[in-house]
C-alpha positions, 0 to 999 in steps of 0.5 A, a space after each residue: 500500499 502507498 500514500 498518495 494524495 487524497 482526492 476526497 474533499 474534506 466535507 465529503 459524504 461517502 454514498 457507499 459508506 451510506 449503503 454499507 451502513 444498511 441504506 438502499 438494501 433492497 438493491 443489495 444482492 450480497 453482503 458478507 463482513 468484507 464486501 457487499 454487491 449493489 445494483 448500481 444506481 447509474 447505467 447505460 440504457 443498453 447494459 441494465 443491471 450493472 452491479 458494483 462490488 464495494 468494500 464495506 470499509 472505507 478505502 479511497 482507491 486501489 492504491 489504499 487497499 490493504 492486500 488482503 482485502 484486495 484478494 476477497 474483492 477479486 474473488 467477489 468480482 469473479 463470483 459477481 461476473 459469473 453470476 451476470 453471465 449465467 443469470 442475465 441474457 448477456 454475451 459477456 462482462 466487462 470489469 472496471 474499476 477507476 482511481 483518481 479523477 484522471 482514472 475516471 473515478 468520481 466516488 471516493 470510495 473504491 468499488 469495482 463495476 460489474 457490467 453486462 455486455 451484449 454484441 454490438 451494444 456501443 456500452 461507451 457511446 451512450 450516456 448513463 442514466 439513473 436507473 428505475 428502482 423497480 428495475 434495480 430491485 429486479 436485477 438485485 433479486 436475480 443476482 442475489 439468487 445466483 450468489 447464494 
């Protein structure tokens, strides 16, 4: 673990720490003592059901992540990728984790995106939208069943 400057504002109220505290549990597909899997609030309309793998403990980015937690997160990312690939009608999965503003990070709590993909979906050409809560609940339930 290396020390790099933080980009988290002094008055930052971390939304993922709020979720780790139990908020929005209807959109949580998995939770154990180290990580949770949440259906994302935002997704590209052609890729619904994107999941986020989030450590319960607050770590700003991959640079601040303890090695033992990194392994647990990687294990859960793999499980979520398999669950999405086998539980959604998709053709593949993209796994992405952003660090610092130049790396595309805009929430200052480490998280990994696991996105269902479809042949010809043009994923990076669309604009993400706020997901409908009923759809989020549907995908959380679907993923919850696969992760049991």
